[in-house]
C-alpha positions in Angstrom: 34.0 -5.7 38.2 30.3 -5.0 38.6 29.0 -4.2 34.9 28.8 -0.4 35.3 26.3 1.6 33.2 28.4 3.7 30.4 31.5 3.8 32.9 34.2 6.4 33.3 37.6 6.0 31.3 39.1 4.4 34.4 37.0 1.5 33.9 38.3 0.8 30.6 41.9 1.1 31.9 41.4 -1.5 34.1 40.2 -3.6 31.2 43.1 -2.6 28.8 45.4 -3.6 31.7 44.0 -7.3 32.3 44.2 -10.3 30.0 40.7 -11.4 31.4 38.0 -9.5 32.8 35.2 -10.9 34.7 31.8 -9.2 34.9 30.6 -9.9 38.6 26.8 -9.8 38.0 25.8 -12.6 40.2 25.9 -10.4 43.4 23.0 -8.3 44.9 22.5 -4.9 43.2 23.2 -1.8 45.3 20.7 1.0 45.5 21.5 4.1 43.4 24.6 2.3 42.4 26.9 2.9 39.3 25.2 -0.1 37.6 22.1 2.0 37.2 23.3 5.6 36.3 26.2 7.7 35.3 27.1 11.2 34.5 27.5 13.2 31.2 28.2 17.1 30.6 25.1 18.8 29.6 25.2 22.6 29.1 28.4 22.7 31.1 27.0 21.0 34.0 27.1 17.1 35.3 24.0 15.5 34.5 22.6 12.2 35.4 21.6 9.3 32.9 19.8 6.8 35.0 18.3 3.4 33.9 14.8 2.7 35.2 14.3 -0.9 36.5 11.4 -3.0 37.2 10.5 -3.6 41.0 13.0 -6.0 42.7 13.9 -7.3 45.9 17.0 -6.1 48.1 18.7 -9.4 47.6 18.2 -9.6 43.7 21.3 -10.2 41.8 22.4 -7.9 39.1 22.0 -10.4 36.4 18.3 -10.9 37.5 17.4 -7.2 37.6 14.9 -6.5 34.7 15.0 -3.0 32.8 11.6 -1.0 32.8 9.6 -2.0 29.9 6.9 0.6 30.0 8.8 4.1 30.3 10.5 5.7 26.9 13.8 6.0 28.7 15.9 4.8 25.7 14.4 7.5 23.5 14.9 10.1 26.4 18.5 9.1 26.8 19.4 9.3 23.0 17.6 12.8 23.1 19.8 14.1 26.0 22.9 12.6 24.4 22.1 14.4 21.1 21.5 17.7 22.9 24.8 17.3 24.8 27.1 15.8 22.1 25.7 16.0 18.7 28.0 19.0 17.8 31.2 17.5 19.6 33.8 16.4 17.0 33.2 12.6 17.4 29.6 13.0 19.1 27.6 11.2 16.3 29.8 8.2 16.5 29.3 7.5 20.1 25.6 8.4 19.9 25.4 5.9 17.0 26.9 3.0 19.1 24.6 3.5 22.0 21.6 3.6 19.8 22.5 0.3 18.1 22.9 -1.3 21.6 19.5 0.3 22.8 17.9 -1.2 19.6 18.8 -4.5 20.8 15.9 -6.7 22.4 17.6 -6.5 25.8 15.5 -7.0 29.0 17.8 -7.2 31.9 20.2 -4.6 33.2 23.4 -6.6 33.2 23.1 -7.5 29.5 22.6 -3.9 28.6 25.7 -2.6 30.4 27.9 -5.7 29.3 26.8 -5.0 25.7 27.6 -1.4 26.0 30.9 -2.2 27.8 32.0 -4.7 24.9 30.9 -2.5 22.1 32.9 0.5 23.5 36.1 -1.9 24.3 35.9 -3.2 20.7 35.6 0.3 19.3 38.7 1.2 21.4 40.6 -2.0 20.4 41.2 -3.3 23.7 42.4 -6.9 23.6 40.9 -8.5 26.6 38.7 -11.6 27.1 35.5 -11.1 28.8 33.6 -13.7 30.9 30.6 -13.3 33.3 30.8 -14.7 36.9 27.2 -16.3 36.6 28.4 -18.6 33.8 31.5 -19.8 35.9 29.7 -21.8 38.6 32.2 -20.2 41.2 31.0 -19.9 44.9 32.6 -18.1 47.9 32.5 -14.6 49.6 34.4 -11.6 48.9 38.0 -11.9 48.4 37.9 -16.1 48.5 35.6 -15.8 45.4 38.0 -13.7 43.7 41.0 -15.9 44.3 38.9 -19.0 43.0 38.3 -17.0 39.7 41.9 -16.3 39.5 42.7 -20.0 39.9 39.9 -20.9 37.5 42.0 -19.0 34.7 45.5 -19.8 35.9 46.2 -16.1 36.4 49.1 -15.3 38.5 47.9 -11.7 39.2 44.8 -10.1 40.3 44.1 -6.4 39.4 41.9 -4.6 41.7 40.4 -1.0 41.7 41.7 1.2 44.5 37.9 1.2 45.9 38.2 -2.2 47.1 41.5 -1.8 48.9 39.9 -1.6 52.4 37.9 -4.7 52.3 40.8 -6.8 50.5 43.0 -5.8 53.4 40.7 -6.7 55.8 39.9 -10.2 54.6 43.7 -10.7 54.2 42.8 -13.7 52.0 45.5 -12.7 49.3 48.3 -12.9 52.0 47.9 -16.4 52.3 47.5 -17.1 48.4 50.0 -17.4 45.5 48.1 -14.8 43.6 49.8 -11.7 43.0 47.7 -8.8 44.3 48.1 -5.2 42.5 45.9 -2.2 42.6 45.1 -0.1 39.6 46.8 3.4 39.3 45.1 5.5 37.1 45.1 9.5 37.2 42.5 11.1 34.8 44.2 13.9 32.9 42.4 16.9 31.5 41.2 16.6 28.1 39.3 19.1 25.8 35.6 19.2 26.7 34.8 22.6 25.0 35.2 26.2 25.9 33.5 26.0 29.3 35.5 27.6 32.1 36.4 24.5 34.2 37.4 21.0 33.3 34.9 18.4 34.7 36.4 15.1 35.8 35.0 11.7 36.4 32.2 11.6 33.8 31.2 8.7 31.6 33.7 7.7 28.9 31.4 8.8 26.3 32.4 12.3 27.1 36.0 11.7 26.3 35.1 9.8 23.0 32.6 12.5 22.1 35.2 15.1 22.4 38.5 13.2 21.1 37.5 10.3 19.2 38.2 6.6 19.6 42.0 6.6 18.7 42.9 9.4 21.0 40.6 8.0 23.8 42.5 4.6 23.5 45.8 6.3 24.0 44.4 8.4 27.0 43.3 5.2 28.5 46.2 2.9 27.8 48.9 5.4 28.3 49.2 4.6 32.0 50.7 1.0 32.3 49.8 -0.9 35.6 51.1 -4.3 34.9 53.7 -6.1 32.7 54.9 -9.5 31.9 52.0 -11.2 33.8 48.8 -13.1 33.2 46.4 -10.7 34.9 42.7 -10.8 35.8 40.3 -7.9 36.8 37.4 -8.2 38.6 36.0 -6.8 42.0 32.6 -6.7 43.8 33.2 -3.1 44.9 31.8 -0.1 42.7 34.5 1.9 40.9 34.6 5.8 40.9 
């Protein structure tokens, strides 16, 4: 899976369902992708948090993309998060976690996103091993690369998000492989966001955590089982929504 910026709950459901989770950060960064932005709830409306980057080429890999070093975007993010969640039951805890990561001397987008994802996963007590594709030395295109990654870890099952279904079916590589292909099934349920009129779905997981806390968030994320009795691996070059 590409290392998304402050992903939604479904991303962490994918993590919780796999033994091994591989960040595909050695592929080109798409324009206006989930790797550089996500949504929170601010004054009962969706609000984008976006990470500014240094100038880059279209072919530049995610792991090569640098964070903007001149704008004070970290301070602005934290100020916005405090405005949105400081009065929520668990808002101060998730804001503190993000602040700790923002204070690290990270210069690249992939490093920032992976640090945030791993820190949140640790607080959620998700028992999954993380790896970066750039460190595996595995080549190949699309589904062939995914199968090779599974073979590298001796995994018998590949767990894919629904967003990758079309191109995986088109390639048909898994039809010729001994790797068991399964698709993630996660249906986000309503949770208490406050007293606004309508529930707003598909926000960053920090909205869930700020409102219900770490323990209840883990239950929300892990309650929908995808796999059982398999050595599973999760990763995909397709963005997840």
